[in-house]
N, C-alpha and C positions, 0 to 999 in steps of 0.2 A: 582090370579090377572092377568089381561091382560093389556098390554101396546101396543098401536098401533101407529106406525109412519105413517105420511101421506104425500103424494106428489101428485101433479097434473101436468101432462106432456102434452104439446102441441107441435106438429111438423107440419111444412108446407113444402111441396115440396118433391122431390125425396131425397133419403138418402144422396147421394154424394153432392147435391147442396142445400139441405133444411136447414132450421133453426128451432131451437126449444127452448123452455123455460120450466123450471120446477119450480113450486112453492112448497116450503117446508112448511109444517104446522108450523114449528118452526120459519121459516124465517131466519135460520142460514147459509145456504149454498148458493153458487152462483146459480142463476136460469138459466143461459145460458148453453145450451148444445152444444157439438161438436160431430162430427162423431168419433167413436172409431178408434184408431190407426192412427189418423191423423198425417201426417208428419209436420204439422204446430204446433209449441208449443202452449199450451193452453194460452189463454189470458182471464183469469177470466171466463172460461167456464168449465163445468162439463161434464164428460162422464160416461157411465154405468160402465166401468171398475174402474173408480175412486170412484164411489159410492159403488161398491162391496168392494174395498180396505178400504174405510172409515168405512163401517159397520163392517167389520172383524176386523180392527185395533182397533176401539173404544170398541167393545165388548170384544175382547181378553184382552186388557189392563186392563179394569175394572175387568174382571174375574181373571186375574193373581193377581191383588192387593188383591182381595177377598180370593183367595186360599192361598196366603202368610200370610195374616192376620189370617185366620183360623188355620194355622199351628203355630201360635204364633210368627211369624217373619214379622210383618207389614213392607212394603217397605217405604223407605224415598221418593223414586220416581220410576216411571216406564215410560219409553219412548218407543213407538213402532212405527216402520215404516213398512208399509204393501204395497206389490205390488200384484195386481191381473192382471195376464197375460191373454190376450184374443188373440186367434189365429183365424183370419177370416176364416170362413168355418168350423171350428172345435168347437169353443166356448172357454170357460175358460179352460186353461191348467195347471195353477199353481198359488198358492197363497203363497207368501213368507212373513214371519213375522220375522222381526229383532227387538229384544227387548233388551234394556239396562235397568238394574234395579239396584238401590242402595238399598241393603237389609242387614242391619247390622246382623252379626252372622250366615250367611249361606255360603255354598260353591257353586262353579259353578255347581257342579252336583245336588245339592239341587234345585238350580234355574232351571236347565233343567227339573227336575222331576216336579216342580211346573208348569212350562210352558206347559208340556205335559198334566198335569191334567187340566189346564185352557183351553187348546184347546179342550179337551174331553167334558168339561162342558159348554163351551160357546155356547149359543143358535145360534149365527150366524155361528160358526164353524159347528155345527150340520146341519144347513140348507145348507151349502156349502160342505158337506162331499163328494160329487161326484167329487170335484176338488182336485187333489193332493196338499198337503201343505208341506212346509218346514219351521220349526221354528228354528231360530238361537238365542242364548242367550249370553249376555255379562253381567257379574257382575261388576258393577263399584263402 
């Protein structure tokens, strides 16, 4: 089975001064774009690094839930915060995944192992494998 996400992006003007909009097939995310690494805090605008972080965070979270369930220890909850760091002129340099999971009956070490397995099996992690990653876990 194949599942395809869809976006349409339009940009006008030079990078530093231009404006852009993105239309998501699902209609779920903000369509307004901003230049990456802008010193101005985002005001309901999306950037490429935020989209990478969103894709990685969503996929990893769902895969971790699946891995834990397969092991016979379904989570009560999994909350993931993901940062995708972009260095101008270099590209993406780091993806940091911080996960808090409530999983009855497991240890912190078992959660770390499940998170490592989830990262290995996550399709987005595989697609982004050229970017170093750091996974941090907290059992709550």
